[in-house]
C-alpha positions, 0 to 999 in steps of 0.5 A: 193232218192237213197242213193247210188247216193251219191258217195262221202259219207263218213259218214251216221247217221240215229240213234234214229229215227222211221225208219222201213224196207220194210215189204216185205223184210227180209233183210235190203234193204236200205243197198244195195244201200249204198254199191255203196258208195265206200268211206263210212267209218261210218254207224250209224243206231242204235235205229230204228225199222228195225226188219230184218236181215243183208244182206249177201253182207255186207262184199263184194264190196266197203265196204270191203275196205272202211268201218271202223265203223258199228253201228247198236245197238237196231234195232230188227235185226234178223237172224245170223251175216253174215260170210262175215263180216270178209272181212271188212278188215278196220273195227274198230268198230262193234256194234250189241248189243241189237238186236235179233241175233241168231246162233254163233259168226263166227270164221272168225271175227278173220280176222278183224285185225284192230277191236278195239271194238266188241259189240254183247251183249244182243242178243240170240247168243249161242255156244262157244267164238271162239279162233280166236278172240285172233287174234284181237291184237287191240281189246280195248273192247269186250262185249258179255254179256247177251247171251247164250254162253257156253264153256270156257273163252279163255285163250288166252284173256290174250295175247290181250295186247290192251284189256281194257274192257271185258264183258262176264257176264250173259252167260252159261260159264263153267270151271275155269278161266285159270291162263294165263287169267291174263297175261294182266297187263293193263286191266281195267274192267273184268266182268264174273259175272252170269255164271257157272265158277268154280274152284279156283281163281288163284294167277296170278290174282295179275298180272293185276295191272291196274284192276279197276273193277272186277265182278266175282259174281254169279258163283261157285268159291271155295277155297281161295281168293288169297292173291295176290289180294292185288297187285291190288292197282287200284281196285275200285270195287270188287264183289265176292258175291254168290260163294263158297269161304271158306277162311278167308278174306286176310289181303292183302285187306288192300293194296287195297287203291283205293277200294270203293265197296267191296261185299263178301256176300253169300259165306262160308268165315270164320275167322275175318274181318281184322281190317286193312280194317278201313284204306281203306279211300275210301270204301263206300260200304261193304257187307259180309252178309251170311258167317261164319265170327266171332269176332268183327266188326271193328270200325272207318274209313269207318265202321262208315257209314255201316249198319246192312245189311252189316253183317247179316247172320253171327251169330258169329259176335259181335260189336256195337248194330246198327249192330244188332249183339251180344255185344262183351265180354271183353277178358282181364283177370279179376283182383281183384276188390280192385286192379282195384279200386286202379289202376283206382284212381291212373290213374285218378290222374296221368291223371289229373295232366298231363292234367292240366300241359299241359293246363297251358303250352298251355295257357301260350304259347297262351297268349305269342304268340297270345296275347289273339287273337284266331281269326284273321279276315281278311275278313273285315266283322263281323264274330263270333269269332272262337278259336282254341279250338272251332275248335278242339272241332268241329273236335273231336280233329282232329279225322281222322274219320273227315278227308275229304281231304289231300293235299300238304299244309295241311289237311281238316276236317269236323267239327261241330261248337257249334251252330250245323253248319257243316263246312270244316276246312282247317288246314295248315301244320305248318312245311312247310313255303310255306303252311303258305304263301299259307294261307296268299295268300288265305286270301288276295284273299278271302278278295277281292271277293264274288260270288255264285260260289266261296267257302264262307269263314266263318272265320279264326283262326291263331297265330304263331303256326297254321293257319286255314280257316273255309269254307262252307262245301260241302256235294257232295265233288268235281268234280274229285270224280264225274268224276272218281268214278265208282258209281258216275254219272253226266249226260250231263246236270249236267256236262254242268251246273257245267261248266257254274258255273265254267265259271261264277266264272272265269269270275268274278275273271278275271274282276268282281271286283277291282283286277284281280285274276288269279287262277293258279290251276284250276282242278277237285279236286278244283271244289267243289259241294254243296248240290244242285250240284252247283259248287264252285271254291276253293283253291286259295293258289297259285293264283295271284292278278293283277292290271289293269296296271299289267296283266302279272306276273311271278312265280316260284310256279307251278300249276298241271301238265297236266292243266298248260298252256305252257307259265306257265310251261316254262316261269313262265308267269302268266295271265288270259289266263293261266286260260282259258287254264286250263278251256279248259283242264277241259272241255275235262276231264269233258266230256271224263272222261280222265285225262290229265295225264292218261296213254293213253297220252305219249310224244306228244300224249296229251288229246288235241291232242286226241280230235283234231284227233277225231273231227268232225267225230269220237267223239264217240271215245273220249266221256265218254261211260257212258254219252250216248249210241247209243241206246237212244233217244236224241243221235243226240242232245247230239252228237251236244252238245258234238261237240260244247263243244269240239270245245270250249275247243280247242279254250281255249287251243290254244298254244299262249295265245293271240289266246285264247278266254276270260272267258267272251266269254267262259261263253256266249258260254257255256250258249248258248250250254246249252240252245240249248241242253235243247231246243232240248231235250224238242222238241225231 
């Protein structure tokens, strides 16, 4: 078969096979026939065993007008990048990573003015990074990692306003990072690790306020960590390890409110660890080992989870014994022994009087208002009675260290009951009247339902002053954290299973019992994950109970922007079809890792429209890039699966409620997609 005879061909994908090249030919010969296809827009040939060079004609003939995507990663391609690639004037994606390419990056690639993605990583390319790449104003991603590039980081990269992801790690780049590099205020990922970069870090670093990941480890940077780093409030991962930085840790680190990963190890840092780092509630990894730090290791906050490995190699540090450092000395001035004893006795007596008074007042108040009923059991079942005292004791008096969630209606704590059972304790805000109404709604709903994919209520505790729900504890947090935290990851199968769980719960709510329950606020943060990664729908604070006779209601209480159905926001009209719409948006977010309120979506350009424009032939534009790569097996199975999921999501999000499918149909379709995908993976 001669592929060149397919005159109308626009898309060809031969990825993840065992294809080889004619051994008598040094170039990829089959591409020659494809050059006759004058409408060809996309060529995907990654993941084969061609072990040949790219033909020099690629940038000439029909392809110079038609070709938009050339993806040939992980093929064993040898030789140099053809210089006439620069003639592919409509090229948007060029992926040649994980090959055996040699030579330099052709400066003429700077003529590809429509190029959005350039991936040349994991080759043997040497020479400098051409300044001409700064002409590519539409570049979204540059990946030149794992090569032998030398010279400087082009200062003009700061002028690429569309650039969001830059990977130059594991090369031989030298000199300092120019201050102009940090002009791009919208860049999200910068990885310059494992090079020979030196000099100081510029104050202008604080300009790139959209940065989420910054890797500068394994270089030769010296001097101070700029105080302006505190302006990077979206930063999630920061690695400055294995350099020669010699300043104290800036106090401005306390402003890095999104930080989850911080590695400052193997530098020459001095001074104390700022106590304000205790306030970084999302911080999960912290390493300052092998520096010259001194003083007390902070306690509380995220530091309760860190181990000795985070602090080793700092002999002047002191703190808790579990950190394997010396014990801190009491720096307060010595007082005469007699005076200390008298002071202690007086303080103890005064404290006792105050505590006794407070207890009596509290007891009288509770007797008056609660009438001796610490537990209001609203679930029609026999539960162990749990008092407010039990809850306070189980959370160490609502210690902030046990705080695991914060919302507009109150707080959620991790608690331990007297029998050792770990629970989640939802405390409603007493100062907000609608918070107490929300408690009543949740009680009403949860009294009526029971399903393996709904959060289980253990008990409740309420009087006029407080209202508390005691729920089963979910050790794996919520779906939002798994989708949008850089060091958490769910593969395609896991995401599908989570969505099947949610669909099962929603099908049950819409028709599995006496009442129809409309959730009204379905979103990733309300999807909790237990120890076995089973998903459970939670938070029924604004949900509605409908009868069979009244399947549509109205409300003034809005759900979450981005997930609400159009009729919900404009008319306040509530029905099960609104939940279906929210589920469709949830599907899109789960497999693209793009929130519907992402900065990418402005005006009429929404997450839904983005998906619509990419189906069926440009799905690789929208899929979560971490979900699957062009270099793995099962690529085609995953691609088909993703397409089926997005088609289902679009059916859920039709503008008119009556045109949306039911949750029953959604659940059936999702289970079929999951089963078919697992069968394809096994047979590949």
